[in-house]
Structure formats: structure tokens, C-alpha cells
N, C-alpha and C positions, 0 to 999 in steps of 0.2 A: 399561373400555375403555382400552387403551394407545395411545399415539401414538409412532410411530417416525419419526425424522428421519435422513436419510442425507446425508452431505456427501462428495462425491467431488471431489477437487481435485488440481491439479498444483502442489505447494507449492515455493516457492523462497524462500530466506532470504538477504538481503543484509546484510553487516556489514563494518565496517572503514572506513578513510579513503576518502572519495569515494563511498561506497555510496548516499548520498541523491541525489547527482547522477545516478546510473545509473537510478534508479527511473522517471522519466518516459519514458525511451527503452524500458525494459523493458515498461512498460504500453502504450506505443504499438504494440508488436508482440504483445500478448497479446489473443487474441480473447475477446469477452465482457466481463463485469464482473469487477472485482477488489475484494477486501476488504482494507483496510489497518487493522491494529491499531496504536494509538498511545496512550501514556499521557497523562493530563491535563497533566502537566508538559511533555511534548513539544509538545502542542498550544498551550501558552502561550508557548513559547520562540521564538527567532529562526529556527530551522531550519524550523519548520512554515510560518511566513509566507512564506518564500522558496519552499518546496516546493509549497505549495498553489497558488501562482500558476502554476507549471509544470503542475500536474495538472489545472487547470481545463479545459484544451483536450482532455483525454483523458476 
């Protein structure tokens, strides 16, 4: 028996100077849940600690 998984999404990629600061506002206007991919080194760095505080309310 095979298992099929489908993922339908509206993808948006942010990059460049200031893009992390735009993420909380973008998520605030996005209906439903969001999935954020991040590397282990990013999660251990200073940007994640600042960003995660902003994302907690979303």
C-alpha cells in the first residue's frame, strides 16, 4: 500500500536586509498556520532570539 501526501501552499520567500523584521507583520496577515524552515545555526544565533519573541504573539 502506498501513502500519498499533498502539500498545497502559497509560498513566499523573503531575503535581504530587513527581511527578518518583515516576517512578523507578514504572518499577522496570513490566515492559518505557517511553517518556518531554519537551520540549527540560525536557531542558536542572535537573530532567532529576537525574532522568536515577535513571533510568539502570532
